[in-house]
C-alpha positions in Angstrom: 10.1 -94.2 -14.0 12.5 -92.4 -11.5 12.2 -88.6 -11.1 15.2 -86.8 -9.4 14.8 -83.4 -8.0 17.6 -81.9 -6.7 17.9 -79.6 -3.5 20.5 -77.0 -5.1 21.6 -75.7 -1.4 24.9 -74.1 -2.6 27.6 -76.3 -0.7 25.9 -79.1 -0.1 23.4 -80.3 -2.5 21.3 -83.3 -2.5 18.8 -85.4 -4.5 15.2 -86.8 -3.7 14.5 -89.5 -5.5 10.4 -90.1 -6.2 9.1 -92.9 -8.1 7.8 -97.0 -7.0 10.5 -98.9 -6.0 12.7 -95.8 -5.2 14.3 -97.6 -1.8 16.2 -99.9 -4.2 18.5 -96.6 -4.7 19.2 -95.9 -1.0 22.6 -97.1 -0.7 23.4 -94.4 -3.7 22.4 -91.5 -1.0 24.5 -93.2 1.5 27.9 -90.8 1.9 31.3 -92.8 0.9 33.0 -94.5 3.7 30.3 -95.1 6.1 30.6 -98.6 7.8 27.1 -98.8 9.7 23.7 -97.1 9.5 21.3 -96.6 12.7 17.9 -96.9 11.1 15.0 -95.1 13.2 11.2 -96.0 12.1 8.3 -97.3 14.5 6.4 -99.9 14.6 3.9 -101.0 11.8 6.3 -99.7 9.5 7.2 -102.7 7.6 9.1 -101.3 4.7 12.4 -102.8 4.3 15.7 -100.9 3.3 19.1 -101.9 2.4 21.5 -99.1 2.9 24.6 -101.5 1.7 25.8 -101.5 5.6 25.5 -103.4 8.5 22.2 -101.7 10.2 20.8 -101.8 13.7 16.9 -100.8 14.4 16.0 -98.1 17.1 11.9 -97.9 16.7 10.0 -95.2 18.7 6.3 -94.4 19.4 3.8 -93.8 17.3 1.7 -90.6 17.2 2.3 -86.9 18.1 2.8 -87.4 21.8 6.2 -89.3 21.8 7.3 -86.3 19.7 9.1 -85.1 22.5 12.8 -84.6 24.0 12.4 -88.2 25.8 11.9 -89.7 22.7 15.6 -87.8 21.7 16.7 -89.4 24.6 15.8 -93.0 24.0 17.1 -92.8 19.9 20.5 -91.1 21.2 21.0 -93.8 24.1 20.6 -96.3 21.2 23.5 -94.5 18.9 25.7 -95.1 22.1 24.5 -98.2 22.6 25.4 -99.1 19.0 28.8 -97.0 19.4 27.6 -94.8 16.4 30.0 -92.4 15.1 30.7 -89.4 13.2 31.3 -91.9 9.9 28.3 -93.7 10.2 24.5 -92.7 8.9 21.3 -92.5 10.4 18.3 -93.4 8.2 14.6 -92.3 9.0 12.3 -94.6 7.9 8.6 -93.4 8.2 6.3 -90.1 8.2 7.1 -86.8 9.3 7.2 -87.5 13.2 10.1 -89.9 12.3 11.8 -87.6 9.9 12.0 -84.8 12.5 13.0 -87.2 15.2 15.7 -88.7 13.3 17.1 -85.8 11.6 17.0 -83.5 15.0 18.8 -86.8 16.8 21.5 -87.0 13.5 21.9 -83.1 14.2 22.6 -83.5 17.8 25.0 -86.7 17.9 28.5 -86.3 18.1 27.2 -82.7 17.1 26.6 -84.0 13.8 26.0 -87.1 11.9 24.8 -87.9 8.3 21.4 -88.4 7.8 19.4 -90.2 4.9 15.0 -90.1 5.1 13.0 -92.6 3.3 9.4 -91.0 3.5 6.5 -93.2 4.1 3.5 -90.8 4.0 2.9 -88.5 1.5 3.1 -85.4 4.3 6.8 -86.7 4.5 7.5 -87.1 0.8 5.9 -83.2 -0.1 7.2 -81.8 3.2 8.4 -82.6 6.4 11.2 -85.1 4.7 12.6 -82.1 2.6 14.5 -79.2 3.9 16.3 -79.9 6.9 13.9 -79.2 9.4 14.1 -81.1 12.4 13.0 -80.8 16.0 10.2 -82.1 18.7 7.5 -80.9 20.7 7.1 -79.4 23.9 3.8 -78.8 25.9 4.2 -75.1 24.9 4.2 -76.0 21.0 4.9 -77.7 18.1 9.1 -77.9 17.0 9.8 -75.5 19.2 13.1 -77.5 20.3 15.0 -78.5 17.2 17.7 -77.6 14.4 18.2 -76.8 10.7 20.4 -80.3 9.3 19.6 -81.1 5.8 20.0 -84.8 4.8 22.0 -86.2 2.5 19.0 -87.6 0.5 15.8 -88.4 0.8 13.6 -91.4 -0.8 9.7 -90.9 -2.0 9.3 -94.7 -2.9 5.4 -94.6 -4.0 5.0 -98.6 -2.8 4.9 -97.1 0.5 1.7 -95.5 0.0 -0.3 -98.2 -1.4 -1.6 -99.2 2.1 -1.5 -95.7 3.6 -4.8 -95.0 5.8 -7.1 -92.5 4.5 -6.1 -89.9 7.3 -2.7 -90.0 6.3 -3.8 -89.4 2.9 -5.6 -86.8 4.0 -2.8 -85.0 5.9 -0.6 -84.5 2.7 -3.6 -83.0 1.3 -3.2 -80.7 3.5 0.4 -79.9 2.7 -0.2 -80.6 -1.2 -3.2 -77.3 -0.8 -0.8 -75.0 0.4 1.3 -75.6 -2.7 -1.5 -74.8 -4.6 -1.2 -71.3 -3.0 2.2 -70.5 -3.2 2.5 -71.5 -6.7 -1.1 -71.7 -8.8 -0.1 -74.9 -10.0 -3.1 -77.3 -11.0 -1.4 -80.3 -8.9 -4.6 -82.7 -8.9 -4.5 -82.5 -12.6 -0.9 -84.5 -12.6 -0.5 -88.1 -12.1 0.9 -88.6 -8.6 4.6 -89.4 -9.3 4.4 -85.7 -10.8 2.8 -84.2 -8.1 4.7 -85.1 -5.4 7.9 -84.1 -7.8 6.2 -80.8 -8.7 6.1 -80.4 -4.7 9.8 -81.4 -3.6 10.5 -78.5 -6.7 8.8 -76.2 -5.1 10.0 -76.8 -1.9 13.3 -77.1 -3.2 13.2 -73.8 -4.7 12.8 -72.1 -1.2 15.0 -73.6 1.2 17.6 -72.9 -1.6 17.3 -69.6 -1.7 16.5 -69.3 2.4 17.7 -72.5 4.3 17.2 -71.1 7.5 14.1 -69.4 7.2 15.1 -66.0 7.5 12.9 -64.6 4.9 11.3 -66.3 1.7 11.3 -69.6 3.3 8.6 -68.2 5.9 6.1 -68.7 3.1 5.7 -72.6 3.1 4.5 -71.8 6.9 1.2 -70.6 4.9 -2.2 -71.9 7.0 1.0 -73.2 9.2 0.3 -70.4 12.5 -3.3 -71.8 13.2 -2.5 -75.3 12.2 0.2 -76.1 15.2 -2.0 -74.1 17.8 -4.8 -76.5 16.5 -2.9 -79.4 16.6 -1.7 -78.4 20.4 -5.2 -77.5 21.5 -6.6 -80.5 20.6 -4.2 -83.0 21.9 -3.6 -83.8 18.2 -6.8 -84.8 17.2 -6.3 -83.1 14.2 -3.6 -84.4 12.1 -1.1 -81.7 10.7 -2.5 -81.5 7.1 -6.1 -82.0 8.5 -5.1 -78.4 10.8 -3.5 -76.9 8.1 -7.0 -77.4 5.8 -8.5 -74.9 8.7 -5.5 -72.7 8.8 -5.4 -71.9 5.0 -8.7 -71.0 5.2 -8.5 -69.1 8.2 -5.3 -67.0 6.9 -7.6 -66.1 3.9 -10.6 -65.0 6.0 -7.8 -62.8 8.1 -6.5 -61.3 5.0 -10.1 -60.3 4.3 -10.8 -58.5 7.6 -7.2 -56.5 6.9 -8.5 -55.5 3.3 -5.7 -57.2 1.5 -8.1 -59.7 -0.4 -12.1 -60.0 -1.1 -14.5 -62.4 -0.7 -13.9 -64.5 -3.8 -10.4 -65.0 -2.4 -11.6 -66.3 0.4 -14.2 -68.7 -1.5 -11.4 -69.5 -3.8 -9.5 -70.9 -0.5 -12.7 -72.9 0.3 -13.0 -74.5 -2.6 -9.4 -75.3 -3.1 -9.4 -77.2 0.6 -12.6 -78.3 1.0 -13.7 -79.4 -2.7 -10.6 -79.9 -4.4 -8.3 -81.6 -1.5 -11.5 -83.1 0.5 -10.4 -81.4 3.9 -12.1 -80.0 6.5 -12.5 -76.1 7.0 -14.2 -75.9 10.3 -12.3 -75.4 13.8 -12.8 -77.6 16.4 -15.8 -76.3 19.5 -13.8 -77.5 21.7 -10.6 -75.0 20.4 -11.1 -72.4 22.6 -10.1 -68.2 20.6 -8.0 -67.8 24.0 -6.3 -70.4 24.2 -5.5 -70.5 20.4 -4.3 -67.1 20.5 -2.0 -67.8 23.1 -0.4 -71.1 21.1 0.0 -68.5 18.0 1.7 -66.0 20.1 4.6 -68.7 20.3 4.8 -69.2 17.0 8.6 -69.0 15.8 7.7 -66.0 13.3 6.2 -64.0 16.0 9.3 -61.4 16.2 7.0 -58.6 16.5 3.7 -59.7 17.9 0.9 -62.1 16.1 2.7 -62.9 12.8 1.1 -64.4 10.1 1.6 -65.3 6.2 -1.0 -63.4 4.1 -2.5 -63.5 0.7 -2.6 -60.2 -0.8 -2.1 -58.3 -4.0 1.5 -58.9 -4.4 0.9 -62.5 -3.6 1.7 -64.0 -0.1 4.2 -61.8 2.4 4.7 -61.9 6.1 2.9 -59.6 8.4 3.3 -59.1 11.6 1.6 -57.1 14.5 -1.9 -58.5 13.8 -4.2 -57.2 16.5 -5.9 -60.4 18.7 -9.2 -58.6 18.0 -8.7 -58.8 14.5 -7.4 -62.3 14.9 -10.6 -63.3 16.9 -13.2 -61.9 14.5 -11.7 -63.8 12.0 -11.7 -67.1 14.1 -15.5 -66.1 14.8 -16.0 -66.0 10.8 -14.5 -69.8 10.6 -17.2 -72.5 11.0 -17.0 -75.1 14.1 -17.9 -78.8 14.1 -17.8 -81.0 17.4 
């Protein structure tokens, strides 16, 4: 059984197809008239796809240290060698790092060519491949250079998860835990296909009303302000989803210090993150508060001082102008591990 979720952007809606064997429907998502496809992927991703047109493969390095402007230059250099035109398509086959890079390369090549994503990790299926955010990292912070570029379609083939390493599963769980607090849905009670499709539905709803992250879509960054800082400060020793788990509990502790929620709600965050999704909620011992503050101040939401998505009586909200001292107090209340 396949499930199709439409991301209902007003003038260019697109489908996300979820299910075992979903990649067999890839050609249906390729725009009409396309003559060739550039497949952007990584070594070790043995997930064959057939877009129904001739292809050339461009492999990029594995790991966040390759999510850089240098890799963008490598990919677009590959486009140049194959003579990719605006009438062709880019296909990103891989996890969130691949879809971010492939999407950004497609957005910038000839000022925009079509892109279709084939997500091969849980994180990419429930988050990274959906919604059109693309980009690369700088030493100063995560995803600081990028663009909004919606795909023409997304494939979430559950067959790709059969050999998913445990750490990649945990990384996807971090984003699923976030969706729990956005909606209160008991995702764990669902089967895997239904769970992934529901996460896509939730994200699609936010993207449809706020494509460019100017308002409600910012709530999808719940837990991410500290998470991105932790990823950079630890040299990506923490995966994105692992860092989001820590960030969710931290955001709850910060909200409690601001009088927005009580200790019982903080404990609910810890229960969901640790007990339900099997993640750690401790800040790494080598992540220094001053360094984390500097990195969090560079967050894209931080237009008016330190800014976080926080829980409260009315649910999640973006809260700006939080004092560094309060943030450090919340960090000090977090467990630390080595």
